[in-house]
N, C-alpha and C positions, 0 to 999 in steps of 0.2 A: 848227585851233589853239585855237579857243574852245570846243571841245566839253567836256562834263562827264564826269569819270571817277568812277564809283561804286565804293566800297570797302566791304566788310563792316565793321561796327562793331568786331569783335574784332581785325581786322587794323589798323585805324586806332589802336586802343589800344596794340597791340604796337609799331607804328612810333613812336608818341609816347613810349612808355616807353624805346625804344632811343635816341631823340633826346635825351631828358633824361639818360640814362646817359652818352651820348657827351659831352654838355656838362659833366656832373660830372667825368668821367674826364679830360677835356682841360683844363678850366679851374679848377673849384672844388676838386677833391680835391688836385691838386698844390699849390695855394695853401694849403690847410689843412695839408697835410703839412709844407710849408715853415715855416708859422707855428708848428706844434707842435714841430718839430725845433729851430727858433730858440729857442723858449722853453725846451726841454729843455737845450740847450747853455748858455744863460744860467744855468739852475739849477745845472748841473754846475760852471760857472766860479765861481759863488758858493760852492758846497760846497767847492771846492778851496782857497778862502781860509781855510777852517776845518779842513780835514783835513791831518794830517801827511803821510800817504801819498796823494798826489793820484790822482784818477780819470784814467787815461790815455785818450787819444783812441781806442785800440783798443776799449775797452768801449762807447763811444758810436757806433762805426761800425755802419752798417746791417747787419743779420744776413745778408741775401742777398749783400752784398759780401764778408763774411767767409767765407761758404760757397763762393763762387766762387774766392776766393783759395786756400782750402784744397784745393779740387778740382783746381786747376791748379798746385799746388805740384809741383815736379819729382819729389820723392820719392813723392808720392801717385800721379803719373802712372806712374812706374816700377812701383809696387805694383799698379796696375791692369793694366798689361801682363803682369806676372808672374802675377797671378791669372787672367787670361784664358787664358794658355798652360796653366797647371796644371789649371784646371777645364775646359778645352776649350770655352769659351764665346766668343761674339763680344766684341770690345772694348767695344762699346756696352752690352752687358749688364753687364759688369764695372764700367763707368763709372756705370751706374744704381745698382748696389749701393753703390759708394763715395759716390754722392750721397745715398743713404738714410742711410748712416752719418754723413755730414757734417751733414745736417739734424737728425739725432738728437743729435749732440754739441754743435754750436755754440749758445750761448745768445743771448738777446736782452735786453740789460741795459736796465732802466728805473730811473733815479734816483728817480723818484716812487714806484715800487713798492718799491724797496729801503728808502729812508729814511722815507717817509710811511706805508707799510703794513707792510713786513717788520720793520723795527726796532721800530716801535711795538708790533706784536703780540708780538715777541720779548720786549720789556721787560715787557709786562703778564703774559704767560704765565710768564716766569721769576720775577717778583715774586709772582705768585699762588701758585706751588708751593714756592718756596724763599726763604730769606733770602740774597740774592745778595751776595757779597763779592768784591772784587778783592784778590788777595794780592800777592805780590812782582811788581813791574813793571820794576825796573831802569831807571828813567826816564832816567838820564843816557845809558846805552847806547842806548836806543831813540831818544832825540833825535839821537844821532850817526849813525843810519842815514841814508844818502843818500836823499833823497826820490825821486830818479830811479832807484833800484835796484829790481830785481824782488824783492819781498818775499814769502816763503812762510811762512805760519804752520803749524807742524807740531804736531798736536794728538793727545793720547791719546784713545781712543774708549771712553768709559764707558757712554754712553747716547745714544739718539736725541735727547735734549734738548741734546746738545753743540752741534748746529747752531744751535739757538735761543739758548742761553746765550752762546756766543762771538760770535754776530752782535750781540747786545745789548751786550755788554761792549766790543767793538771798534768800535762804531758811530761813536765820536768820532775814530777813527784813520783808517779807510778803509772802502770797500765790498769785502767779501771775495768771491772767486769759488771756490765749493766744487765738488769732484768728488762727485757724488751717484749712488748706485747705482740699480738697476732698481726698487727699492721705490717711488721717487717718480714713476714713469712711469704715473701714474693721473690721470684728469681729475677735478676741475679743478686738482689740486695741481701737475701738470706745467707748466701755463702760468705759474702764480705763481712757481714755483722758477726756471724759465728766465728770467723777467723780472727776477729778482733777480741774474742773472749767473752762476748755477750751470750746470755742464755735466754731462750724464748719461754714465755709463760702464757698460760690461758687465764686471764685475770678473773673471769666469772665462772670458771669450771666448778661444777658440783660433784664431779667424779672423785670419790674418796681415794681410789687407787692412784689417780693422777696426782692428787694433792699429797699423798704419802711419798710418791716418787720425787716430786718437787721438793718437799720438805727435807728429805734425806740428802738430796744433792746440795741444797743451800746450807744445811747443817755441816756436811762434810767439807764443802768449800770454805766455810767460816773457820772450822777447826784447823784446816790446812793453811790458814793465813792469807787467803786470797783477798786482795783489795777490791771491794765491791762498791757499787753506787746504786742507790735506790731512790725512788720517788714515792714517799709514803702516802701522798694524796691519791695514788692509784690511777691518776688521769690528769689531763690538763684542767687548770682552773677555769671555770666558765665565767666567773664574775670578777676575776683579778685577785680575790682574797684566797688565803689558804683554805683548802677543803678539809673536811673531817678526815683524819688519818685512817688508812687501811693497813693494819699492822700484820698482815699475814706473813710477808717475807721476814720482817723484823722478829716476829715470834719464832719462826723457824731458826733464826740465828741465835736467839738468846734462851730459848726454853730449856735446852740441855746444857747450858753453860755451867762449867765447874769453877767456882770462885777460887779454888785452890790449885787449879790447873796451870800448865806452863804458859798458856797464851791468853792474854786479855783481849777483849773486844772493845774497840774504841770507835765511837760515833762522832763524826765531824759534820756539823751543820754547814751547808753550802747554800747561800742565798743568791738567786739570780734575778735580775730585773732588766727591762728593756725600755728605751724611749718609744719604741714601736714594736709590738708583737705582730708577726706576719699574719697570724690567724685570728687577730682580735675580733673582726666582724663575724667570722664563723663561730667563734666561741660565745660571743654575746647573743648571737642568733639562736644557738643551741640552748642557752640559758633561758631565753624568752619562750622557746617551745616547751621546755621543761616546766616553766612557771605556769603555763597555760594547760598543763596536764598531758602534754605530748611527750614523746621520747626525745632526749637531748642529742639528736643525731646531727651530723655535720653534712650540710648540703653544699657541695662545691659545683659551681657552674663551670663546665669545661671551657665555654666561650670566654667567660670573664677571666679565668685563670690564664688562658693563652693570651688574651688581650693585655693582662697585667705584665706577663713576661715579655711580650713583644714591645710594649711601651718602655719597659726598663732597658731592654737591649737598645732601642732607638735612642733613649736618653744617653746611654753610654757612648754610642757611636758619635753623637753630637757633642759629647763632652759636657753634658748637663746633668750627669748622674750624681746624685747626692745620697750618701749612706743614710740609713734609718736611725740616725742619732746614736746614742751611747748604749752599749750593752756592758753590764758590770757583773762581776762574780766576786762574792765575799766569802771568806772562810771563818767560821765561828770557833768558839772555844771547844776543844775536844772533850768528849764526855766518856769517861772510862766506865764500862759496865761493872767491872770489879769494884771500883770505888763507890759507885752508886748503890750496888747491892750491899756492900759493907756498911754504908751509912744507913741503909734501911734495915740492916740485920736480917737479910732475906737470902735464901737459897732456892731459886726457882724450881729446882729438881725435887725439892722436898714438899712442895705445896700441892694441894688438891688442884684439879683442873680449873675449878672456878676461881680459886684464889690466884693461881698462876695467871689466868686471863686478866684478872683485875690488876695485878701488879704490872703486867706488860702494857695494859692500857694506860696506867699511871705513868709509866716510863715513856710511852709514846707521846702522851700529852706534854710532858716536860721537853721532849725532843722538838715537838712542834713549836713550843713557845720559844726555845732557843733559835729555831729556824726563822721564826717571825722577826726576831731581833737582828738576824743576820742579813735579811733582805735589804739591799742597798737602796737608798733614795736617789732617784735620778731627776734631771730637770723637768721632764714631762710629768712625772708623778707628783712632784712638789707643786707645780702650777695647777695641775688638775685638782689636787686635794684642797689647795687654797681657795679655788673657785667653787668647789662642791660643798664647802662648809655653809655657804649661803647661795645656792644655785640660782635663785630668782633675782639676786641683786647684782648690778653691774659695779665693777671696781675700776677706778682710775689706775694708771700705771703706778702712781705713788702708793695707793692703797694696796694694790696687788703685791708690790715689792715688800711693803710692811708686813702683809700677811705671810708671805713666804719666809721672810727673816724670822718672824715669830715661830713659824712652823719648824724651821731648822733648829731653833733653840730648844723646842720641845723634844724633837727627835734626838738631839745630842744629849739632852738630860736623861734620856732613857737608854742610852748606849747604842743607838742606831748609827749606821755608817751613811754619810751623805757624800755623794760624789759631786764636787764643785769643780767644773772644768776651769783650767787655768788658775785655780784658786781665787776665782773672782765671782762673787755671788751675783753681782749685777749681770755679768755675762751668762751665768747659769740660768737666771730667770729669763733673760732674752732668748736663750736657746729653747727653753720650754715653751714660751709664748709663741715663738716663730713656728715651731713644729705643729702646735695645736691650731694656729691660724691657717697654715698651709693645708691641713686636713679638715678645716672648717668645723672643728669640734668646739671652738669658741669663736665669737664674733667681736669685732671692734666697731662700736657705734658711739658717736658723740664723745670721742676721747675716753670711752670706757670699754672694758673687756667684760663680756658676759658669756654664760654658757649657751651654746646653741641647743634649743629645746629638742631638736631632732637627733642630737648626738649625746644626750644626757647619760644614757646607759653606757655608752662607750667611754665617756669621760670618767664616770664612776668606776669603770673597769680599771683604769690606770690609777685612780686615787686609792682604790682598795689595796693596792700592792703595799702601801706603807701606812694605811689608815690605822691598823691596830696599835702600832707603836706611837702614833701621833695623838691618840685620844687622851683626854685629860685623866681618865680613870686608869691609864696604863700604869702610872706610878703606884696607884693603890693596889692594882692586881699584882704588881711586882713585889710590893712590900708584904703582901699576904701569902707569898709563896712559902716562906719558911725555909728551913734548912734543906729541904729536898729539891728545891727548884721547881716545885709544882705550881702552876698558875691557878688562881681561884676561879677564873672565868674563861669562857671559850673565846676563840679568835673568830670574830664575825665580820662579814663584809659591811661596807658602808651602805646604808639604804639609799635608794634612789628617790629623792624627795619629789 
């Protein structure tokens, strides 16, 4: 019993390391996790006293718990069984696949990452690139939204800056949970985006198991009252106009809605517009390739991108940097799903699949129309649309200003928001003209302004942002909506003459 046992030094070091790890794992790490979680919960409680739309407990639930709940949801288990039968694989293999999907989708929200890192970066980047303005907010209607409702911000998709800009502008209201495409699945962007509460989606996936897992997560988050933000167009607008809506995510949110349940779902249209979209030439180039029968892919020249960035930095150093005009965000009238369905005398749960799909499409079209009304008119869009109404004709400064004034009157009569810098229409027109001249989208010849033929497509891109609400038939479309708010016609882009 008193004999000595000799051990090699390397083995003694390994045993000591394992003992230290066991001590940390059993005693210290749980205590540190508890302290950090307690501090995070206190921070969220403090934030909730300032936010109108409170951060719900669902967002602060541990990610692994959410993944387990999602995997053992009855609908997901049924989808796993169905996938195993159809693919001819063991159930365990199908379950592993569902687990991979769940881990890919479920976010890991950090209030610190969102409010201390994300929103601060969003504010600085937005203010560096643009003169940021908040347009129409409908404050009274927004204040009347039930704080316990599931709120969904429905945003038009003009630029990848939309995520940054809306996060900054809405930071005082709540923490938004975005649906983000595969483009963000790169390190280290993936971890940051997930920590800000965003969830990743495969927009064009045909895998029924994946779509069922995604549907159950979105439905559960909506039921739990998570504030979400969606881009119903499913991608960036290639021609500046609103695209046909893709209602997959919205259908997941509303298909199982209980009109008599404790929580309403409220959709808030959010219109975004820019005097200059950073990707405008890439988008119109992709639209041209699509029109010629090719794929609307984005071709980015690394040399041109680096040159653009280097030139911007050089201008900053020399004090000649100018921001890219105005960026404006407007908030439209909240649309209660409960009130909408009551007006229609519809319960989506009771309908056949075909009728449910038709009702959701009808609701989606109404949402898109309200979204079109919410998109703010900015100086560049106003001047572009005024010139594109007769693109072959030159206009004197007096004629152009008359056209823009008439256009503003039309837009105001249809309820659109027009951002007039300094409340001076003459100055707003001068701002729009100056930006278009600097980019050579319009030309000044013989005291007349005319469309540059080489840039007609790009000019139409900016005009299309506000064209639907400026057309003469907009009033007819609006009057034909009836009580449901359903427009009679589609929102189409302005043709390039």
